[in-house]
C-alpha positions as CSV (number, residue, x, y, z in Angstrom):
1,M,0.0,0.0,0.0
2,K,1.4,3.4,-1.0
3,K,2.2,5.6,1.9
4,L,0.4,8.9,2.0
5,T,2.6,12.0,1.6
6,M,2.7,14.7,4.2
7,R,0.9,17.0,1.8
8,S,-2.0,14.5,1.4
9,R,-2.2,13.8,5.2
10,V,-2.5,17.5,6.0
11,L,-5.0,18.0,3.2
12,F,-7.2,15.1,4.3
13,T,-7.1,16.3,8.0
14,I,-7.8,20.0,7.6
15,L,-10.4,20.0,4.8
16,P,-13.2,18.0,6.6
17,I,-12.7,20.0,9.8
18,A,-13.0,23.3,7.9
19,I,-15.7,22.4,5.3
20,I,-18.3,20.4,7.3
21,P,-19.2,23.2,9.7
22,I,-19.6,25.6,6.8
23,L,-22.0,23.2,5.0
24,L,-24.0,22.8,8.2
25,I,-24.2,26.6,8.7
26,V,-25.2,27.1,5.0
27,G,-28.0,24.4,5.3
28,F,-29.4,25.7,8.5
29,T,-29.3,29.4,7.4
30,A,-31.0,28.6,4.1
31,F,-33.8,26.6,5.8
32,S,-34.5,29.4,8.3
33,L,-34.4,32.1,5.7
34,F,-36.6,30.3,3.3
35,D,-39.3,29.7,5.9
36,R,-39.2,33.2,7.3
37,L,-39.4,34.8,3.8
38,K,-42.3,32.6,2.8
39,N,-44.3,33.7,6.0
40,Q,-43.5,37.3,5.6
41,S,-44.4,37.3,1.9
42,H,-47.7,35.6,2.7
43,Q,-48.6,38.3,5.3
44,F,-47.5,41.1,3.0
45,Y,-49.5,40.0,0.0
46,Q,-52.5,39.2,2.1
47,T,-52.4,42.9,3.1
48,I,-52.1,44.0,-0.5
49,M,-55.0,41.8,-1.5
50,T,-57.1,43.3,1.3
51,Q,-56.4,46.8,0.1
52,I,-57.2,45.9,-3.6
53,A,-60.4,44.2,-2.5
54,T,-61.4,47.2,-0.5
55,N,-60.8,49.5,-3.5
56,I,-62.8,47.3,-5.8
57,D,-65.7,47.3,-3.4
58,F,-65.5,51.0,-3.0
59,N,-65.7,51.5,-6.8
60,Y,-68.6,48.9,-6.9
61,S,-70.5,50.8,-4.2
62,V,-70.0,54.1,-6.0
63,H,-71.5,52.7,-9.2
64,A,-74.3,51.1,-7.3
65,T,-75.1,54.5,-5.7
66,H,-75.1,56.2,-9.2
67,F,-77.6,53.5,-10.5
68,S,-79.8,54.2,-7.5
69,D,-79.6,58.0,-8.1
70,I,-80.6,57.5,-11.8
71,S,-83.6,55.3,-10.8
72,Q,-85.0,58.2,-8.8
73,M,-84.6,60.8,-11.6
74,N,-87.8,62.0,-13.3
75,T,-86.4,61.3,-16.8
76,F,-85.9,57.6,-15.8
77,Q,-89.4,57.4,-14.5
78,N,-90.7,59.0,-17.8
79,I,-88.8,56.4,-19.9
80,I,-90.0,53.3,-18.1
81,N,-93.6,54.5,-17.8
82,E,-93.8,55.6,-21.5
83,P,-96.4,53.4,-23.4
84,Q,-95.4,51.1,-26.2
85,F,-94.0,53.0,-29.2
86,K,-96.3,52.9,-32.2
87,T,-93.9,54.0,-34.9
88,A,-90.1,53.7,-35.6
89,A,-89.8,57.4,-35.9
90,E,-91.5,57.9,-32.5
91,E,-89.0,55.5,-30.9
92,R,-86.0,56.9,-32.7
93,G,-86.7,60.5,-31.6
94,Y,-87.9,59.7,-28.1
95,L,-84.6,60.5,-26.3
96,D,-84.4,63.8,-28.2
97,T,-87.8,64.8,-26.7
98,L,-86.3,64.2,-23.3
99,K,-83.1,66.1,-24.1
100,E,-81.1,62.9,-23.5
101,T,-78.8,63.0,-26.5
102,P,-75.3,64.3,-27.0
103,T,-76.5,67.1,-29.2
104,N,-79.1,68.5,-26.8
105,P,-78.6,67.2,-23.2
106,S,-80.4,68.9,-20.3
107,P,-78.2,69.9,-17.3
108,Q,-79.8,67.2,-15.1
109,S,-80.0,64.5,-17.8
110,I,-79.1,60.9,-17.4
111,Y,-76.8,61.4,-20.4
112,R,-74.7,63.9,-18.5
113,L,-74.6,61.8,-15.3
114,S,-73.6,58.7,-17.2
115,M,-70.8,60.6,-19.1
116,T,-69.4,62.1,-16.0
117,K,-69.8,59.2,-13.5
118,F,-69.3,56.1,-15.7
119,K,-66.5,54.9,-17.9
120,G,-68.2,52.8,-20.4
121,A,-71.5,52.5,-22.4
122,F,-74.7,53.0,-20.5
123,Y,-78.1,51.6,-21.5
124,I,-81.7,51.3,-20.1
125,V,-83.4,48.1,-21.3
126,E,-87.1,47.4,-21.2
127,Y,-88.1,43.8,-21.7
128,D,-91.9,44.5,-21.4
129,K,-91.9,46.6,-24.6
130,K,-91.0,45.7,-28.2
131,S,-88.7,47.8,-30.4
132,V,-90.5,49.0,-33.6
133,F,-87.3,50.8,-34.8
134,R,-84.9,47.8,-34.3
135,S,-87.5,45.0,-34.6
136,L,-86.5,43.4,-31.3
137,D,-88.4,41.9,-28.4
138,Y,-87.2,44.6,-26.1
139,V,-86.5,48.3,-26.2
140,M,-83.0,49.5,-25.6
141,H,-82.2,53.2,-24.9
142,S,-78.5,54.0,-25.5
143,F,-76.9,57.0,-23.8
144,N,-73.5,56.6,-25.6
145,Y,-72.2,56.1,-29.0
146,S,-70.4,52.7,-29.1
147,D,-69.3,50.1,-31.5
148,F,-70.6,47.2,-29.5
149,Y,-73.3,44.8,-30.3
150,I,-75.1,43.5,-27.2
151,D,-77.5,40.6,-27.1
152,F,-79.6,41.8,-24.2
153,T,-81.9,38.7,-24.5
154,K,-79.0,36.4,-23.6
155,L,-77.6,38.9,-21.1
156,R,-80.8,38.6,-19.1
157,E,-80.3,34.9,-18.9
158,E,-76.8,35.1,-17.4
159,P,-76.6,33.5,-14.0
160,F,-75.4,36.6,-12.2
161,V,-78.3,38.6,-13.7
162,Q,-80.8,35.9,-12.8
163,K,-79.6,35.9,-9.2
164,I,-80.0,39.6,-8.7
165,S,-83.5,39.6,-10.4
166,E,-85.2,36.9,-8.4
167,S,-87.2,39.3,-6.3
168,A,-87.3,43.0,-5.2
169,E,-85.9,42.0,-1.8
170,K,-82.9,40.4,-3.3
171,A,-82.3,43.0,-6.0
172,R,-78.9,44.6,-6.0
173,T,-76.3,45.8,-8.5
174,G,-74.6,42.9,-10.3
175,F,-71.2,42.8,-11.8
176,G,-69.8,40.1,-14.0
177,K,-68.3,38.8,-17.2
178,P,-71.0,37.9,-19.8
179,A,-70.7,34.6,-21.7
180,K,-68.9,34.6,-25.1
181,G,-71.0,36.1,-27.9
182,I,-73.2,38.4,-25.7
183,L,-70.8,41.3,-26.3
184,Q,-69.4,41.6,-29.8
185,G,-66.9,44.2,-31.0
186,Y,-63.3,45.3,-30.6
187,D,-61.7,43.8,-27.4
188,A,-65.2,42.7,-26.3
189,E,-63.7,39.7,-24.5
190,K,-62.0,42.1,-22.1
191,L,-65.3,43.9,-21.1
192,S,-67.4,43.4,-18.0
193,V,-70.9,44.7,-17.2
194,F,-72.8,46.2,-14.3
195,V,-76.5,45.3,-14.3
196,Y,-79.0,47.1,-12.1
197,P,-82.6,45.5,-11.9
198,Y,-85.4,47.9,-11.3
199,F,-88.6,46.5,-9.9
200,Q,-91.6,48.7,-10.5
201,P,-93.9,49.1,-7.5
202,G,-96.4,46.3,-7.2
203,K,-94.6,44.0,-9.7
204,D,-93.0,40.8,-8.8
205,E,-91.1,40.4,-12.1
206,C,-88.3,42.7,-13.1
207,S,-88.5,44.0,-16.7
208,K,-86.5,47.2,-16.5
209,Y,-82.7,47.1,-16.3
210,M,-79.8,49.5,-16.3
211,V,-76.7,48.1,-18.0
212,L,-73.2,49.6,-18.0
213,V,-70.6,48.0,-20.2
214,A,-67.5,49.0,-18.3
215,N,-64.3,49.8,-20.1
216,G,-61.7,47.0,-20.3
217,D,-59.4,48.8,-17.9
218,F,-62.0,49.2,-15.1
219,I,-60.5,46.5,-12.9
220,P,-56.8,46.9,-14.0
221,N,-56.9,50.6,-13.1
222,I,-57.7,49.7,-9.5
223,Y,-54.6,47.6,-9.0
224,R,-52.3,49.1,-11.7
225,G,-50.5,51.4,-9.3
226,V,-49.7,48.6,-6.8
227,R,-46.2,47.9,-8.0
228,S,-45.8,45.1,-5.3
229,I,-47.9,42.7,-7.4
230,H,-46.0,43.2,-10.6
231,Q,-43.7,40.3,-9.8
232,G,-46.6,37.9,-9.7
233,T,-49.9,37.3,-11.6
234,L,-53.2,38.6,-10.3
235,Y,-56.5,37.2,-11.6
236,A,-59.8,39.0,-10.9
237,L,-62.8,36.7,-11.1
238,D,-66.5,37.5,-10.9
239,S,-68.9,35.6,-8.5
240,H,-69.2,32.8,-11.0
241,D,-65.4,32.5,-11.5
242,N,-65.3,34.1,-14.9
243,I,-62.1,35.9,-15.5
244,L,-62.5,39.7,-15.4
245,S,-58.9,40.7,-15.8
246,Y,-55.3,39.8,-15.1
247,N,-52.0,41.7,-15.0
248,H,-49.8,39.4,-17.0
249,P,-49.4,39.4,-19.9
250,S,-50.3,43.1,-20.4
251,N,-49.2,46.3,-22.1
252,D,-47.4,47.3,-18.9
253,D,-44.9,44.4,-19.3
254,Y,-41.4,45.4,-20.2
255,Y,-40.8,42.4,-22.4
256,E,-42.8,41.3,-25.5
257,Y,-45.2,38.3,-25.0
258,D,-45.3,35.6,-27.7
259,D,-49.0,34.4,-27.8
260,E,-48.1,31.3,-29.8
261,R,-45.3,30.1,-27.6
262,K,-47.0,31.4,-24.4
263,T,-43.9,33.0,-23.1
264,Y,-42.0,36.3,-22.9
265,I,-39.2,36.9,-25.4
266,Q,-36.2,39.2,-25.0
267,N,-36.2,40.4,-28.6
268,G,-33.0,42.5,-28.2
269,D,-34.0,44.1,-24.9
270,I,-31.8,44.3,-21.8
271,S,-31.8,41.1,-19.7
272,Y,-32.5,42.9,-16.4
273,V,-35.0,45.7,-15.7
274,K,-33.6,47.6,-12.7
275,E,-36.8,49.6,-12.0
276,E,-38.8,46.4,-11.7
277,E,-36.1,44.3,-10.1
278,M,-36.9,41.6,-12.6
279,S,-35.0,39.8,-15.4
280,I,-36.3,38.1,-18.5
281,F,-36.0,34.8,-16.6
282,D,-38.3,36.3,-13.8
283,Y,-40.8,37.2,-16.5
284,K,-40.7,33.7,-17.9
285,R,-41.6,32.3,-14.5
286,L,-44.8,34.4,-14.3
287,N,-48.0,32.5,-14.8
288,T,-49.7,33.6,-18.0
289,N,-52.0,30.7,-18.6
290,P,-55.4,31.0,-17.0
291,E,-55.8,27.3,-17.1
292,I,-54.0,27.2,-13.7
293,L,-57.3,28.3,-12.2
294,K,-58.8,25.0,-13.2
295,E,-56.2,23.0,-11.4
296,S,-57.7,21.0,-8.5
297,P,-55.6,22.6,-5.7
298,V,-56.4,26.1,-7.0
299,R,-60.1,25.2,-7.3
300,T,-60.2,24.0,-3.7
301,I,-58.5,27.3,-2.5
302,I,-61.1,29.4,-4.5
303,E,-64.1,27.3,-3.2
304,N,-63.0,27.7,0.4
305,I,-62.2,31.4,0.1
306,N,-65.1,32.4,2.4
307,E,-64.2,29.8,5.0
308,E,-60.5,30.9,5.1
309,L,-61.4,34.6,5.4
310,D,-63.6,33.9,8.5
311,S,-60.7,31.9,10.1
312,D,-58.3,33.5,12.6
313,T,-55.3,31.7,11.0
314,R,-54.9,31.5,7.2
315,K,-53.1,28.7,5.5
316,I,-50.1,29.2,3.3
317,H,-50.9,27.7,-0.1
318,E,-48.2,26.6,-2.5
319,V,-49.1,25.3,-6.0
320,S,-47.1,24.0,-8.9
321,Y,-47.9,24.6,-12.5
322,G,-45.7,24.4,-15.7
323,G,-42.7,23.4,-13.6
324,V,-42.9,26.5,-11.5
325,K,-43.9,26.6,-7.8
326,Y,-46.1,29.6,-6.7
327,L,-47.3,31.1,-3.5
328,C,-51.1,31.3,-4.0
329,I,-53.3,33.8,-2.2
330,A,-57.1,34.0,-2.7
331,W,-59.2,36.9,-1.4
332,L,-62.8,38.1,-1.7
333,A,-64.2,41.5,-2.2
334,P,-67.5,40.8,-0.3
335,E,-69.6,43.6,-1.6
336,S,-69.0,43.0,-5.3
337,G,-68.4,39.3,-5.0
338,I,-65.1,39.7,-7.0
339,K,-62.5,37.1,-6.1
340,L,-58.8,37.9,-6.3
341,V,-56.3,35.0,-6.9
342,Y,-52.6,35.9,-6.8
343,F,-49.7,33.7,-7.9
344,H,-46.2,34.7,-6.9
345,P,-43.2,32.6,-8.0
346,M,-41.5,31.2,-4.9
347,V,-38.1,31.7,-6.6
348,Q,-38.9,35.5,-6.6
349,I,-39.5,35.3,-2.8
350,Y,-36.3,33.4,-2.2
351,K,-34.1,35.7,-4.3
352,P,-32.5,37.5,-1.3
353,V,-31.6,34.1,0.2
354,F,-29.9,33.0,-3.1
355,T,-27.7,36.1,-2.9
356,I,-26.7,35.3,0.7
357,L,-26.0,31.7,-0.1
358,L,-23.9,32.7,-3.1
359,G,-21.8,34.9,-0.8
360,I,-21.4,32.0,1.7
361,I,-20.4,29.6,-1.1
362,I,-17.8,32.1,-2.5
363,I,-16.3,32.5,1.0
364,S,-16.3,28.7,1.4
365,F,-14.4,28.3,-1.8
366,I,-11.9,30.9,-0.7
367,V,-11.4,29.1,2.6
368,C,-10.9,25.8,0.9
369,G,-8.4,27.3,-1.5
370,F,-6.5,28.8,1.4
371,I,-6.5,25.5,3.2
372,I,-5.2,23.7,0.1
373,F,-2.5,26.3,-0.4
374,I,-1.4,25.9,3.2
375,S,-1.4,22.2,2.9
376,N,0.8,22.3,-0.2
377,Y,3.1,24.8,1.4
378,L,3.7,22.6,4.4
379,S,4.3,19.4,2.3
380,L,6.7,20.7,-0.3
381,R,10.4,20.6,0.2
382,I,11.3,24.2,0.2
383,N,14.5,24.6,2.3
384,N,17.0,25.1,-0.5
385,P,14.9,27.4,-2.6
386,I,14.1,29.5,0.5
387,K,17.8,29.7,1.4
388,S,18.7,30.9,-2.0
389,L,15.9,33.5,-2.1
390,S,16.9,34.6,1.4
391,E,20.5,35.2,0.4
392,G,19.4,37.1,-2.7
393,A,17.0,39.3,-0.6
394,R,19.9,40.1,1.8
395,G,22.0,41.2,-1.2
396,I,19.2,43.5,-2.4
397,S,18.7,44.9,1.1
398,S,22.4,45.7,1.4
399,G,22.2,47.8,-1.7
400,N,23.6,45.3,-4.2
401,Y,20.9,45.7,-6.9
402,T,22.9,43.5,-9.3
403,T,22.2,40.4,-7.2
404,H,21.2,37.4,-9.3
405,I,20.3,33.9,-7.9
406,K,20.7,30.6,-9.7
407,T,17.4,28.7,-10.2
408,D,19.1,25.4,-11.0
409,G,17.5,22.7,-8.8
410,F,14.3,24.8,-8.2
411,F,11.0,23.0,-8.8
412,G,7.4,23.8,-9.2
413,E,6.4,27.3,-8.2
414,F,9.9,28.0,-6.9
415,T,11.2,28.1,-10.4
416,D,8.8,30.9,-11.2
417,L,9.6,32.6,-7.9
418,G,13.3,32.5,-8.7
419,T,12.7,33.9,-12.2
420,S,10.4,36.6,-10.7
421,F,13.0,37.4,-8.1
422,N,15.7,38.0,-10.7
423,F,13.3,40.1,-12.8
424,M,12.5,42.1,-9.7
425,A,16.2,42.7,-8.9
426,Q,16.8,43.8,-12.5
427,T,13.8,46.2,-12.4
428,I,14.9,47.6,-9.0
429,N,18.4,48.2,-10.5
430,E,16.9,50.0,-13.5
431,Y,14.6,52.1,-11.3
432,S,17.4,53.0,-8.9
433,E,19.4,54.5,-11.8
434,N,16.5,56.8,-12.6
435,L,15.0,57.2,-9.1
436,E,15.4,60.9,-8.7
437,D,13.6,61.7,-12.0
438,L,10.9,59.2,-11.2
439,V,10.3,60.5,-7.6
440,S,10.1,64.0,-8.9
441,E,7.5,63.1,-11.6
442,R,5.5,61.0,-9.1
443,T,5.5,63.8,-6.6
444,R,4.2,66.3,-9.1
445,Q,1.4,63.9,-10.1
446,L,0.5,63.3,-6.5
447,N,0.4,67.0,-5.7
448,E,-1.9,67.6,-8.7
449,A,-4.2,64.7,-7.6
450,V,-4.3,66.0,-4.0
451,K,-5.2,69.5,-5.3
452,E,-8.0,68.2,-7.4
453,L,-9.3,66.1,-4.5
454,Q,-9.2,69.1,-2.2
455,N,-11.1,71.2,-4.7
456,A,-13.8,68.6,-5.1
457,Y,-14.0,68.2,-1.3
458,D,-14.4,71.9,-0.7
459,E,-17.1,72.1,-3.4
460,N,-19.1,69.2,-1.9
461,K,-18.7,70.6,1.6
462,H,-20.0,74.0,0.5
463,E,-23.0,72.4,-1.2
464,L,-23.7,70.3,1.8
465,L,-23.7,73.3,4.1
466,I,-26.2,75.1,1.8
467,A,-28.4,72.0,1.9
468,Q,-28.1,71.9,5.7
469,K,-29.1,75.6,6.1
470,I,-32.1,75.0,3.8
471,Q,-33.3,72.0,5.8
472,M,-32.8,73.8,9.2
473,S,-34.9,76.6,7.8
474,L,-37.8,74.1,7.7
475,I,-37.7,73.9,11.5
476,P,-39.7,76.8,13.0
477,V,-37.8,79.2,15.3
478,V,-40.8,81.6,15.8
479,Y,-44.1,80.0,16.9
480,P,-47.7,81.3,16.5
481,V,-48.6,83.8,19.2
482,N,-51.5,82.6,21.3
483,D,-52.3,83.7,24.9
484,K,-53.4,80.2,25.8
485,I,-50.5,78.1,24.6
486,T,-46.7,78.4,24.1
487,F,-44.3,76.2,22.1
488,S,-40.6,75.3,22.2
489,G,-38.7,72.7,20.1
490,M,-35.2,71.3,19.4
491,Y,-33.8,69.4,16.4
492,K,-30.4,67.7,16.3
493,P,-29.7,65.7,13.1
494,M,-27.4,62.7,13.3
495,D,-25.6,63.8,10.0
496,A,-25.4,67.0,8.2
497,L,-28.8,66.3,6.7
498,G,-31.5,64.4,8.7
499,G,-35.0,63.0,8.3
500,D,-36.9,64.4,11.3
501,L,-39.2,67.4,11.2
502,Y,-41.6,69.2,13.4
503,D,-43.9,72.2,12.6
504,V,-46.6,74.4,14.1
505,Y,-49.3,76.0,12.0
506,A,-51.5,79.0,12.9
507,L,-55.1,78.3,11.8
508,P,-58.3,80.3,11.9
509,D,-60.7,80.2,14.9
510,N,-58.0,80.0,17.5
511,R,-56.8,76.6,16.2
512,I,-53.2,75.5,16.0
513,G,-51.8,72.6,14.0
514,I,-48.9,70.6,15.4
515,L,-46.8,68.0,13.5
516,I,-43.8,65.8,14.1
517,L,-42.5,63.2,11.7
518,D,-39.6,60.8,11.2
519,V,-38.4,59.7,7.8
520,C,-36.9,56.3,7.3
521,G,-33.1,56.8,6.8
522,H,-30.8,59.8,6.8
523,G,-29.0,62.1,4.4
524,V,-30.2,63.8,1.2
525,P,-33.1,61.4,0.4
526,A,-34.6,61.8,3.9
527,A,-34.1,65.6,3.8
528,L,-35.9,65.8,0.5
529,I,-38.8,63.8,1.8
530,T,-39.2,66.1,4.9
531,T,-39.3,69.0,2.5
532,M,-42.1,67.4,0.5
533,A,-44.0,66.4,3.6
534,K,-43.8,70.0,5.1
535,I,-45.1,71.4,1.8
536,S,-47.9,68.8,1.6
537,F,-49.1,69.3,5.2
538,Y,-48.9,73.1,4.9
539,S,-51.0,73.1,1.7
540,N,-53.7,70.7,2.9
541,I,-54.1,72.0,6.4
542,Q,-55.3,75.3,4.8
543,K,-58.1,73.4,2.9
544,H,-59.3,70.8,5.4
545,T,-60.1,70.6,9.1
546,N,-60.2,66.9,9.8
547,V,-56.8,65.3,10.6
548,S,-57.7,62.0,9.0
549,D,-58.7,63.7,5.8
550,I,-55.4,65.7,5.7
551,L,-53.3,62.6,6.4
552,F,-55.2,60.7,3.7
553,I,-54.4,63.4,1.1
554,V,-50.8,63.8,2.3
555,N,-50.3,60.0,2.1
556,N,-51.5,59.9,-1.5
557,E,-49.3,62.8,-2.5
558,L,-46.2,61.3,-0.9
559,C,-47.0,57.8,-2.4
560,N,-47.1,59.4,-5.9
561,A,-43.7,61.1,-5.2
562,I,-41.8,58.3,-3.4
563,Q,-43.6,55.0,-4.0
564,G,-41.3,52.3,-5.2
565,S,-38.2,53.9,-3.6
566,G,-38.7,52.0,-0.3
567,D,-38.9,55.3,1.7
568,Y,-41.7,56.2,4.2
569,F,-42.2,58.1,7.4
570,T,-44.1,58.0,10.6
571,A,-46.0,61.1,11.8
572,F,-48.1,62.5,14.6
573,F,-50.5,65.3,13.4
574,G,-52.9,67.1,15.6
575,I,-55.1,70.3,15.7
576,I,-55.5,72.1,19.0
577,D,-58.6,74.2,19.5
578,T,-57.8,76.7,22.3
579,D,-61.5,77.8,22.5
580,T,-62.9,74.3,23.2
581,M,-59.6,73.1,24.8
582,T,-59.5,69.9,22.7
583,L,-56.9,68.1,20.7
584,Q,-57.9,66.2,17.5
585,Y,-55.1,63.9,16.4
586,S,-53.9,61.0,14.3
587,N,-50.8,58.9,15.1
588,A,-49.6,57.4,11.8
589,G,-47.2,54.7,13.0
590,H,-45.3,57.1,15.2
591,T,-44.0,56.6,18.7
592,D,-46.4,57.2,21.6
593,I,-47.1,60.9,22.3
594,Y,-47.6,62.1,25.9
595,V,-49.9,64.6,27.5
596,L,-48.9,65.5,31.0
597,H,-52.0,66.9,32.8
598,D,-51.8,69.4,35.6
599,S,-52.8,66.6,37.9
600,K,-49.4,64.9,37.1
601,Q,-51.4,62.2,35.3
602,L,-49.7,61.1,32.0
603,E,-52.0,60.3,29.1
604,V,-50.6,58.3,26.2
605,L,-51.6,59.0,22.6
606,P,-50.7,55.7,20.9
607,N,-50.4,54.7,17.2
608,N,-53.8,54.5,15.5
609,G,-53.0,54.6,11.8
610,P,-50.6,53.2,9.2
611,I,-47.2,54.7,8.2
612,V,-47.2,57.3,5.4
613,G,-45.9,56.9,1.9
614,V,-46.2,53.1,1.3
615,V,-49.8,52.3,0.0
616,K,-52.2,54.8,-1.5
617,D,-55.8,55.4,-0.3
618,M,-55.1,54.2,3.3
619,Q,-57.5,55.3,6.0
620,F,-56.1,57.1,9.1
621,G,-57.9,57.1,12.4
622,A,-58.7,60.2,14.3
623,K,-59.4,60.8,18.0
624,T,-60.2,63.8,20.1
625,I,-59.2,64.4,23.7
626,G,-59.9,67.2,26.2
627,L,-57.2,69.5,27.4
628,K,-56.9,71.7,30.5
629,K,-54.9,74.7,31.6
630,K,-51.3,73.9,32.5
631,D,-51.3,70.6,30.5
632,R,-48.1,69.8,28.6
633,I,-48.0,68.0,25.2
634,V,-44.7,66.3,24.4
635,L,-44.0,65.3,20.8
636,Y,-40.7,63.5,19.9
637,T,-39.0,61.1,17.6
638,D,-37.5,57.8,18.4
639,G,-34.0,59.2,18.4
640,I,-34.5,60.1,22.1
641,I,-35.6,56.8,23.5
642,E,-33.1,54.9,21.2
643,A,-30.1,56.8,22.4
644,R,-27.4,54.4,23.7
645,N,-24.6,54.6,26.2
646,V,-21.2,53.0,26.0
647,D,-22.6,49.7,27.2
648,G,-25.2,49.6,24.4
649,K,-28.1,50.2,26.8
650,L,-31.1,52.2,25.5
651,Y,-32.2,55.5,27.1
652,D,-35.7,53.9,26.7
653,T,-39.2,55.0,27.4
654,P,-39.5,54.6,31.2
655,R,-36.6,57.0,31.8
656,F,-38.0,59.5,29.4
657,I,-41.4,59.3,31.1
658,D,-39.8,59.8,34.5
659,Q,-38.0,62.9,33.2
660,I,-41.3,64.3,31.8
661,K,-43.0,63.9,35.1
662,S,-40.1,65.2,37.2
663,L,-39.6,68.4,35.0
664,A,-43.3,69.3,35.1
665,G,-42.8,72.6,36.9
666,I,-40.4,74.3,34.5
667,N,-41.2,76.1,31.2
668,A,-41.0,74.3,27.8
669,E,-37.6,75.7,26.8
670,K,-35.9,74.7,30.0
671,F,-37.7,71.4,29.9
672,I,-36.2,70.6,26.5
673,D,-32.7,71.7,27.7
674,Q,-33.0,69.4,30.8
675,I,-34.1,66.5,28.6
676,F,-31.2,66.9,26.2
677,A,-28.8,67.3,29.2
678,D,-30.1,64.0,30.7
679,I,-29.6,62.2,27.4
680,T,-26.0,63.6,27.1
681,E,-25.3,62.4,30.7
682,F,-26.7,59.0,30.0
683,K,-24.6,58.5,26.8
684,G,-21.4,59.4,28.7
685,E,-18.3,59.0,26.5
686,R,-20.4,57.8,23.5
687,S,-20.5,61.2,21.8
688,Y,-21.8,60.2,18.4
689,A,-25.6,60.0,17.7
690,D,-27.4,56.9,16.7
691,D,-30.4,58.8,15.1
692,D,-31.8,62.2,14.6
693,I,-33.4,63.8,17.7
694,A,-36.4,66.0,17.5
695,I,-38.7,67.2,20.3
696,L,-41.6,69.7,20.3
697,V,-43.3,70.8,23.6
698,A,-46.7,72.7,23.8
699,D,-47.7,74.2,27.2
700,L,-51.2,75.3,27.8
701,L,-51.3,78.4,29.9
């Protein structure tokens, strides 16, 4: 048996010891991250589905209200109570007599209401009359010019229309996808319809209907702005599981979709779209085949949608189709009956883990390479080559740049090393002969480079100082004058530019608005967002009096400006009425705000709304509390309670509350000075800041 060499023994001993722990760590880390990401994605997309469903039901309710309004109009009553037309000319000119045509509409006409409130073609259909003009078994009144042909006889037989027309008690606005052939015309397969059955008093059968053929983008427009679902496929189904819309494939996709091959093609485009964080391969993993909805697991999920929504815990569903595994989430818009089924590729969810694993694998290979190198180094016979190299190095160090070593007898890498050494010695000798000129030239080049760097630094520093002055000008130094309340505040950014802001607004009728917010992050982006937020709040507080309405508008404006960037902010916004001594407020994901009453009782104003700048059309709660003389309102950002000392311990909420209570007897300005002094004392030698610090205090006199 051949005896193992020293190199082999070292290699076989070290490699298992080094590699096995790495493999165990990689496996455990991957498993934990995969499971955590799957749960977080499930919760996140459930929230998105809830918001989309809410928006769909809102639009549905708005349309239902408009139908109800039309049914109460005199013109509508005149139309449905008009006797059977005797001639085609009488029928053709009937809407003209009511001023319900585009050429001569009255101000309160159905035509004007349908054109302003609806996006689509609106009709009133009477099945108890016959059309002399069109030779049909029903009379159809059209309030729009359209290219569609509609078979209203078959439409009346549709299941969702039958269901809402069973009786006057069950009558409601229906919304659904008609069967193929009922609507004919350009893109007719993309259209859906609203149907409103009108039961005349004393009649058990419905013969009057209002029909709205909604534009093809009615549903897509509701979810088009939600960029979070672009990396998956969303299907919207009506109450009978007919497909109303889907987001892939669509005109919003970056890559072209090949209908014959049922896949996306690159067609000369870039392979990765940075704005969407998706590559051509991510697009190809998207589900674009509605047949997935007929798969047994998916059908079960859809059929149990009501049961799951009523459950406290919702299952995580995974389905496979076409060789791709998807996270499947089904949701119901209860008012409209529309079902949302979302498929998100699991690979897309696990992308961050793959990046981490790639880094770990690269490090593992580096470690293995290093171990192999050490093993080889220890096993090779290197004494003689090292001795020769050492003697040559001593010759160079003594100033003998003509030193040359003989490489006879060298082997392996040492042959190259000996050759390289001789080349180095030759190069040093050549450089030493021209050293003075070389040093002079290099010195000149370095001086020029240093000068350029200094100029660039000075310019950047000047611009940063200007930006800092602009941001600090956003912080009020003079507060509204009111004989019932005084203010004092302090702002200390962590960097030159920060992301905290507070403001005080003088309003009519002895009202004063107060605001404090904390933007995620620091630096230039955070500073820009505080500027936008200040402008938005200032603009909207002049137009509205309800804090939840103001926050709703500000959130939408900020979403339009920063959505997709990952930025957001928390905020506390309130309006103090010094006449009624009340505070109306909304806490949008911000830290608890405190009101110290004159009785030394501390009232907490907790978070009662979502953060700002993430999802549009979010609702913000509002609450009103009573105030008394000598009450103190303390607004602050989390930089105060998250300040740390040298041991890493937090300043934390209990200590802050103790300070608020103990400093109750001094004015607002001294109160803030004492708070900051206590924070400085707590931090000790840890002089740098962990976050921006902002505090605003209002004292009622």
